[in-house]
C-alpha positions as CSV (number, residue, x, y, z in Angstrom):
1,X,-77.0,-34.0,-57.7
2,X,-74.3,-31.6,-56.3
3,X,-74.2,-33.6,-53.1
4,X,-74.0,-36.7,-54.9
5,X,-71.0,-35.4,-57.0
6,X,-69.3,-34.3,-53.9
7,X,-69.7,-37.8,-52.1
8,X,-68.4,-39.6,-55.2
9,X,-65.3,-37.3,-55.3
10,X,-64.6,-37.8,-51.5
11,X,-64.7,-41.5,-52.1
12,X,-61.6,-41.0,-54.2
13,X,-59.7,-39.5,-51.4
14,X,-56.4,-41.3,-50.8
15,X,-56.1,-42.6,-54.2
16,X,-52.6,-42.2,-55.3
17,X,-51.4,-39.8,-57.9
18,X,-50.8,-41.7,-61.3
19,X,-50.4,-39.5,-64.5
20,X,-53.0,-40.6,-67.1
21,X,-54.8,-43.0,-64.7
22,X,-58.5,-43.0,-63.5
23,X,-59.0,-45.9,-61.1
24,X,-60.3,-45.5,-57.6
25,X,-58.0,-46.7,-55.0
26,X,-55.3,-47.6,-57.5
27,X,-54.2,-44.3,-59.1
28,X,-55.5,-41.1,-60.8
29,X,-54.6,-37.6,-62.0
30,X,-56.8,-34.6,-61.8
31,X,-58.4,-35.3,-65.0
32,X,-58.9,-39.0,-64.0
33,X,-60.6,-37.9,-61.0
34,X,-63.2,-35.9,-62.8
35,X,-63.7,-38.7,-65.4
36,X,-64.2,-41.3,-62.3
37,X,-66.6,-39.2,-60.7
38,X,-68.5,-38.8,-64.1
39,X,-68.6,-42.6,-64.4
40,X,-69.7,-43.0,-60.7
41,X,-72.6,-40.6,-60.9
42,X,-73.4,-40.6,-64.6
43,X,-72.0,-43.7,-66.2
44,X,-70.2,-44.2,-69.3
45,X,-67.8,-41.5,-70.2
46,X,-68.8,-39.3,-73.1
47,X,-65.6,-39.7,-75.2
48,X,-62.3,-41.6,-75.2
49,X,-59.3,-39.6,-73.7
50,X,-56.3,-39.8,-75.9
51,X,-52.8,-39.9,-74.3
52,X,-51.6,-36.8,-73.0
53,X,-48.3,-35.6,-71.7
54,X,-47.6,-33.8,-68.5
55,X,-47.2,-30.5,-70.6
56,X,-50.8,-30.5,-71.7
57,X,-49.9,-29.0,-75.1
58,X,-48.5,-26.0,-73.3
59,X,-45.8,-25.4,-75.9
60,X,-48.6,-24.7,-78.5
61,X,-50.8,-22.7,-76.0
62,X,-53.6,-25.1,-76.9
63,X,-56.5,-25.0,-74.2
64,X,-57.4,-28.7,-74.7
65,X,-58.7,-29.2,-71.2
66,X,-60.9,-26.2,-71.5
67,X,-62.4,-27.1,-74.9
68,X,-63.1,-30.7,-73.5
69,X,-64.9,-29.3,-70.3
70,X,-66.9,-27.0,-72.8
71,X,-68.1,-30.1,-74.7
72,X,-69.1,-32.0,-71.8
73,X,-69.9,-29.6,-69.0
74,X,-72.0,-26.5,-68.4
75,X,-69.8,-23.4,-67.9
76,X,-71.2,-21.0,-65.2
77,X,-70.0,-17.7,-63.8
78,X,-67.1,-17.8,-61.5
79,X,-69.0,-16.2,-58.9
80,X,-71.8,-18.8,-59.2
81,X,-70.4,-21.2,-56.6
82,X,-71.9,-24.6,-55.7
83,X,-70.7,-27.8,-54.4
84,X,-69.9,-30.3,-57.1
85,X,-68.6,-27.6,-59.7
86,X,-65.6,-28.7,-61.7
87,X,-62.9,-25.8,-61.2
88,X,-60.4,-25.4,-64.0
89,X,-57.0,-23.8,-62.7
90,X,-54.4,-21.9,-64.5
91,X,-51.3,-22.6,-62.6
92,X,-49.1,-19.7,-63.9
93,X,-49.7,-16.7,-65.8
94,X,-49.6,-17.0,-69.5
95,X,-49.8,-21.0,-69.2
96,X,-52.5,-22.9,-70.4
97,X,-55.3,-24.1,-67.8
98,X,-54.3,-27.5,-66.9
99,X,-55.5,-28.5,-63.4
100,X,-58.9,-29.6,-62.3
101,X,-60.7,-30.0,-59.0
102,X,-64.1,-30.5,-57.6
103,X,-65.7,-28.0,-55.2
104,X,-66.4,-29.7,-52.0
105,X,-67.5,-26.9,-49.6
106,X,-68.6,-23.3,-50.7
107,X,-69.1,-20.2,-48.4
108,X,-66.7,-19.0,-45.6
109,X,-64.5,-22.2,-45.6
110,X,-64.5,-23.4,-49.2
111,X,-62.5,-26.8,-50.1
112,X,-62.0,-28.6,-53.3
113,X,-61.0,-32.2,-53.9
114,X,-58.1,-32.8,-56.4
115,X,-55.1,-35.0,-57.3
116,X,-51.8,-33.6,-58.2
117,X,-48.2,-34.8,-58.6
118,X,-46.6,-35.9,-55.5
119,X,-49.9,-36.2,-53.6
120,X,-52.9,-38.5,-53.3
121,X,-56.5,-37.3,-54.0
122,X,-57.0,-34.9,-51.1
123,X,-59.6,-32.2,-50.1
124,X,-57.7,-28.8,-49.8
125,X,-58.8,-25.5,-48.5
126,X,-59.7,-23.2,-51.4
127,X,-57.3,-20.6,-50.1
128,X,-56.7,-17.2,-51.9
129,X,-53.7,-18.6,-53.9
130,X,-55.8,-21.4,-55.2
131,X,-58.9,-19.3,-55.8
132,X,-57.1,-16.6,-57.8
133,X,-55.9,-19.5,-60.2
134,X,-59.5,-20.5,-61.1
135,X,-60.3,-19.5,-64.6
136,X,-63.5,-21.3,-65.3
137,X,-66.2,-23.1,-63.3
138,X,-68.4,-26.0,-64.7
139,X,-71.3,-28.1,-63.8
140,X,-72.4,-31.5,-64.9
141,X,-75.3,-31.0,-67.4
142,X,-77.9,-32.8,-65.1
143,X,-77.4,-29.8,-62.4
144,X,-78.5,-26.9,-64.6
């Protein structure tokens, strides 16, 4: 299933960034990308996503995104890398984790597929600056 997840994520490449959206080819944010891949591969989403602000509950220090991932995905060790893993990033020290991506390639030239403000969905190199921001790694339950 991991290759199916990567293939589904790559079909979103080029979708413009749009906060709170999750429509392939129309607009998405990083959460919308993961939700869209879920729908493409597994079907109906497991829960409705309430509206959220760009600060992702940062003032309260509430790890909303991490808790949601724990409810619906299987957390694995950071060192247990596989294509199709959902990556959770903390963009600044002391901030909440609020960016998601999907591992494309692992090994000597790792990549991840993600959407972020000012960009469309792209596949980026998982460089050292990105890698050190990963705080959790998850798999879709069917992969465990």
